C-alpha positions in Angstrom: 37.0 9.5 14.5 36.1 5.8 16.0 35.4 7.3 19.3 35.2 11.1 19.4 34.4 11.6 22.9 37.7 9.7 24.2 41.0 11.2 24.7 43.9 9.4 23.7 45.9 7.9 26.5 49.3 5.9 26.8 49.0 2.2 25.7 45.3 2.5 24.1 45.3 0.9 20.7 46.0 2.7 17.7 46.1 2.0 14.2 47.9 3.3 10.7 46.4 2.9 7.5 49.3 3.4 4.8 47.4 4.0 1.6 50.8 3.9 -0.6 48.7 2.4 -3.4 45.2 3.9 -2.5 42.6 1.9 -0.3 39.3 0.0 -1.0 37.0 -2.1 1.1 38.3 -5.3 0.1 41.8 -4.1 0.7 41.0 -2.9 4.1 39.3 -5.8 5.3 42.1 -8.0 3.8 44.6 -6.0 5.9 42.7 -6.7 8.9 42.7 -10.2 8.2 46.5 -10.3 7.5 47.0 -8.5 10.7 45.4 -11.1 12.8 41.4 -10.6 12.6 40.4 -14.5 12.9 38.8 -15.8 9.4 36.4 -18.0 11.6 35.1 -14.9 13.6 34.8 -12.9 10.6 32.6 -15.5 8.8 30.7 -16.2 12.1 29.6 -12.4 12.7 29.0 -11.8 9.0 26.3 -14.4 9.3 24.6 -12.1 11.6 23.6 -10.0 8.6 21.1 -12.9 7.9 22.0 -12.6 4.1 23.6 -15.6 2.9 23.4 -14.7 -0.6 26.9 -14.5 -1.3 30.3 -16.5 -0.9 33.2 -15.0 0.8 36.4 -16.1 -1.0 39.7 -15.4 1.4 43.2 -16.2 -0.3 46.8 -15.4 0.0 47.6 -12.8 -2.6 50.0 -13.4 -5.3 52.2 -10.5 -4.4 55.7 -9.6 -3.6 54.7 -9.5 0.1 52.5 -11.8 2.1 48.9 -10.4 1.8 45.4 -11.3 2.0 42.9 -10.8 -1.0 39.2 -10.9 -0.4 36.3 -11.1 -2.8 32.7 -11.2 -2.4 31.1 -13.5 -5.1 27.2 -13.1 -5.2 25.0 -16.5 -5.6 22.7 -14.6 -8.0 21.9 -11.1 -9.3 22.1 -8.3 -6.7 19.2 -5.4 -6.8 20.3 -1.9 -6.6 19.7 -0.7 -2.9 18.8 2.9 -1.6 19.8 4.2 1.7 16.6 2.8 3.5 17.4 -0.6 2.3 20.7 -0.6 3.6 19.9 0.9 6.9 17.0 -1.5 7.5 19.5 -4.4 6.6 21.9 -3.4 9.4 19.5 -2.3 12.0 17.8 -5.7 11.6 21.0 -7.9 11.7 22.0 -9.3 15.1 25.5 -7.7 15.1 26.8 -6.0 18.1 25.4 -2.5 18.5 28.9 -1.0 18.0 29.6 -2.7 14.8 26.1 -1.7 13.5 27.0 2.0 14.6 30.5 1.8 12.6 28.9 0.4 9.5 25.9 2.7 9.5 28.0 5.7 9.8 30.4 4.5 6.8 27.0 4.0 4.8 25.9 7.6 5.8 29.1 8.9 4.5 28.5 7.2 1.2 24.9 8.3 0.6 25.5 12.1 1.7 28.3 12.0 -0.9 26.2 10.3 -3.8 23.5 12.6 -3.1 25.6 15.7 -3.3 27.4 14.4 -6.6 23.9 13.6 -8.3 22.0 16.5 -6.8 19.2 14.4 -5.2 18.2 14.0 -1.5 19.8 11.4 0.6 16.9 9.1 1.1 16.5 9.2 -2.9 20.0 7.7 -3.1 20.5 4.6 -5.1 23.9 3.1 -4.1 24.4 1.0 -7.6 27.9 -0.5 -7.1 28.6 1.0 -3.6 25.0 -0.7 -2.3 26.1 -3.9 -4.0 26.4 -6.8 -1.5 30.4 -6.8 -1.7 30.4 -3.1 -0.5 27.9 -4.4 2.3 30.2 -7.2 3.4 33.5 -5.0 3.1 32.0 -2.3 5.2 30.5 -4.6 7.8 33.7 -6.6 7.7 35.8 -3.5 8.3 33.7 -2.8 11.2 33.9 -6.1 12.6 37.7 -6.0 12.5 38.0 -2.7 14.2 35.7 -3.5 16.8 37.9 -6.8 17.2 41.3 -5.1 17.8 39.6 -2.5 20.0 41.1 0.2 18.1 40.6 3.7 19.7 42.3 5.9 17.1 42.8 5.5 13.4 45.3 7.5 11.3 45.2 7.4 7.6 48.1 8.5 5.2 47.6 11.0 2.7 45.8 9.4 -0.5 47.0 9.2 -4.0 44.8 10.5 -6.7 44.9 9.1 -10.2 43.8 10.2 -13.7 41.7 8.7 -16.5 38.2 7.4 -16.4 36.1 4.7 -14.9 33.0 2.8 -16.3 30.1 2.5 -14.1 26.0 2.7 -14.2 26.3 6.6 -14.7 28.7 5.9 -17.9 32.2 7.2 -18.3 33.3 9.3 -15.1 36.6 10.8 -14.4 38.9 9.7 -11.8 39.0 10.3 -9.0 35.3 9.3 -8.8 33.2 12.4 -8.2 31.9 10.5 -5.0 35.4 10.1 -4.0 36.3 13.7 -4.1 33.1 14.7 -2.3 34.0 12.2 0.5 37.6 13.2 0.7 36.8 17.0 1.0 39.6 18.5 3.6 41.5 15.4 3.5 45.3 15.5 2.2 45.7 14.2 -1.4 48.3 14.0 -4.1 48.3 13.3 -7.8 49.9 10.1 -9.4 50.6 9.5 -13.1 48.3 6.2 -13.1 45.1 6.0 -15.3 43.5 3.5 -13.0 41.1 3.7 -10.1 43.3 3.9 -6.7 40.8 4.9 -4.3 37.0 3.7 -4.4 33.9 5.3 -2.8 33.9 2.3 -0.2 37.6 3.0 0.6 37.5 6.6 0.8 34.3 6.4 3.1 35.8 4.0 5.6 38.9 6.1 5.9 37.5 9.2 6.1 34.6 8.3 8.5 36.8 6.2 10.9 40.2 8.2 10.7 40.8 10.6 13.6 43.4 12.4 11.3 45.3 12.0 8.2 49.2 12.5 8.4 52.1 10.3 9.5 52.6 7.5 11.6 51.8 8.3 15.3 54.1 7.6 18.1 53.3 3.9 18.8 54.9 0.3 20.0 53.9 -1.8 16.7 52.3 -5.0 17.5 50.8 -6.2 14.2 50.8 -5.2 10.5 48.8 -6.7 7.8 48.7 -6.3 4.0 45.6 -6.4 2.1 45.8 -6.8 -1.8 43.6 -5.1 -4.4 42.2 -7.1 -7.5 44.2 -5.4 -9.9 47.8 -5.1 -11.1 49.1 -1.5 -11.5 50.5 -0.4 -14.5 53.5 1.1 -13.1 54.6 -2.1 -11.4 54.2 -1.3 -7.8 52.5 -3.6 -5.4 48.7 -2.9 -5.0 48.6 -3.3 -1.4 47.0 -1.6 1.6 49.1 -1.8 4.8 47.7 -1.4 8.2 50.1 -1.0 11.3 48.4 -1.6 14.8 50.1 -1.1 18.1 49.8 0.6 21.7 50.1 4.4 21.6 53.0 6.3 23.0 52.7 9.6 24.6 55.8 12.2 24.8 56.4 15.1 27.2 58.1 16.9 24.2 57.1 18.5 21.0 57.3 15.6 18.3 56.5 18.3 15.4 59.4 20.8 15.1 60.3 23.6 13.0 63.8 23.5 11.2 65.5 26.9 10.5 68.5 27.1 8.3 70.5 29.7 6.8 74.3 29.7 5.0 76.6 32.5 6.1 79.8 33.2 4.3 80.4 36.8 6.1 80.0 35.9 9.6 82.5 35.2 12.1 82.0 31.8 13.9 83.5 33.4 17.1 80.1 34.4 18.0 78.7 30.9 17.8 78.8 30.1 21.2 76.9 33.2 22.3 74.5 32.7 19.6 73.9 29.2 20.9 73.2 30.5 24.3 70.8 33.1 23.4 69.0 30.7 20.7 68.7 27.9 23.7 67.2 30.8 26.1 64.6 31.5 23.4 63.5 28.0 23.4 65.8 26.5 20.7 65.8 22.5 21.1 69.0 22.1 19.3 71.5 24.4 17.3 74.2 23.2 15.0 76.7 24.8 12.5 78.5 23.0 9.9 81.3 24.0 7.5 80.3 24.3 3.6 81.8 25.7 0.5 79.6 28.2 -1.1 79.5 30.2 -4.3 82.7 31.3 -5.9 84.6 28.9 -3.9 84.2 31.1 -0.6 84.2 29.0 2.7 81.1 29.3 4.8 78.7 27.9 7.5 75.3 26.3 7.5 73.5 27.5 10.7 70.4 25.1 11.7 68.2 25.8 14.6 65.4 23.2 15.7 62.7 24.4 17.7 59.0 24.2 18.6 56.8 25.9 15.9 55.4 28.2 18.4 58.8 29.6 19.2 59.9 29.9 15.6 59.2 33.6 15.1 61.4 34.6 18.1 64.1 32.6 17.1 64.2 33.6 13.4 64.1 37.2 14.6 67.2 36.5 16.6 69.0 34.9 14.2 68.4 37.6 11.5 69.6 40.3 14.2 72.6 38.6 15.6 74.1 37.1 12.3 74.8 38.3 8.9 71.8 36.4 7.6 69.5 38.3 4.9 67.2 35.1 4.5 66.1 32.0 6.2 64.8 28.7 5.1 62.3 27.1 7.3 60.0 23.8 7.3 57.9 21.7 9.8 59.4 18.1 10.3 58.4 15.2 12.5 60.7 13.6 15.0 60.5 10.6 17.3 62.4 10.8 20.5 63.3 8.0 23.1 61.4 8.4 26.6 64.2 9.9 29.2 64.4 11.3 32.7 66.8 13.6 34.3 68.3 12.8 37.5 71.5 11.8 39.4 73.9 8.9 40.1 76.0 8.8 43.2 80.1 8.4 42.5 83.1 9.0 44.7 83.1 12.7 43.9 79.4 13.0 45.0 76.2 13.1 43.0 76.5 13.7 39.2 73.6 14.6 36.8 72.7 11.9 34.1 69.8 11.0 32.0 68.1 7.8 32.0 67.0 6.7 28.5 64.5 4.0 27.4 65.8 2.6 24.2 63.7 -0.3 22.3 65.9 -2.9 23.7 67.3 -1.5 27.0 67.5 1.2 29.6 70.8 3.1 29.6 72.5 5.8 31.7 74.2 8.9 29.8 76.3 11.4 31.6 75.6 15.2 31.5 78.3 17.0 30.1 78.4 20.1 32.0 78.2 18.3 35.4 80.9 15.8 34.4 83.1 19.1 33.3 82.3 20.5 36.7 83.7 17.4 38.8 86.7 17.1 36.6 87.7 20.7 37.1 86.6 20.6 41.2 88.3 17.3 41.6 91.4 17.7 39.4 90.7 14.6 37.6 90.3 13.5 33.9 87.1 14.1 32.3 87.3 10.8 30.8 87.4 9.1 34.3 84.4 10.7 35.2 82.6 9.5 32.3 83.9 6.1 32.6 82.6 6.0 36.3 79.1 7.4 35.4 78.9 5.1 32.6 79.2 2.0 34.7 76.2 3.0 36.8 73.1 1.0 36.3 69.3 2.1 36.1 69.2 0.8 39.7 71.6 3.5 40.6 69.4 6.4 39.2 67.9 8.9 41.5 65.0 10.9 39.8 64.9 14.6 40.4 
């Protein structure tokens, strides 16, 4: 987590790291540059390391999508560095304190993982590859970028785990690299049929240290998107890219993770559906639907689907099992995105009628509430369509919030 003490609020800057082809330090830095981190600013800030023994090569990658590829080229042989060397280099730099803090925390994650897999004390860790100047530049550059965008919350996708082997100072090691497995403890991962390194220790340390959580794209208004390119072509032909999506956080008053409950019924009378709906809504259901299906042996049937908040799931399931002929249920958690909306009324020639005011991505619209329009149509002896037409002509300026 970037700022563990800060509570996420509307319009704070949030970023999503989409690791569909894995993550490395250079890919992360490339994505930040593609999203708008000024190259001149990056070079200026990196000079504050007071270590000019490298060249930073930044170029457009030869990829299907527009992406930035970053390479750190040492001017001469770089020594292996231990944790004390790295810590001293960062602390003695003239980088801003916030950037130093981010970089030191990422390297701490690396040091602790290396110590664990090699069975030594953290202070004894020699970083070898991950301590080379390219990792120092990548990690410091990512810290500079995260600070530049003022990102308050970082969410990372689940990470792909390959098979095969990698050749390093310690000899041939299995993939995922042992340090990667240690760093990603408690993080969601999934296996892929590729014998190439997809997640490097540096990349794993960056996302594990800085991510508030792993999961799906959070609610946001997207402002920037950038792609960082890896240095290798993947054997399966997919783009070796990392995507960062940066935007303003959005908050929603209703549940965005829901439980979907389903069952198929071929021996239940649909006459009871209106009553079933009413009771399920009383128990907290957010939506109830039933569709016609053809079941085994050609029998006609119905698929009942109920959507509710996870905390209401048990009560909804119990009621379905007691009120219908269902002898089994399927259920799963899903994420959803809903438009912000308010309930209120608009004034018509028949008096006030209940409506919803909905904020779509392009406009604000007024939508009639069926039950209230039905009431007006019955009381005033007018067609329901006429009530809908008049309410539909109202503008957001006519909306009266409850």
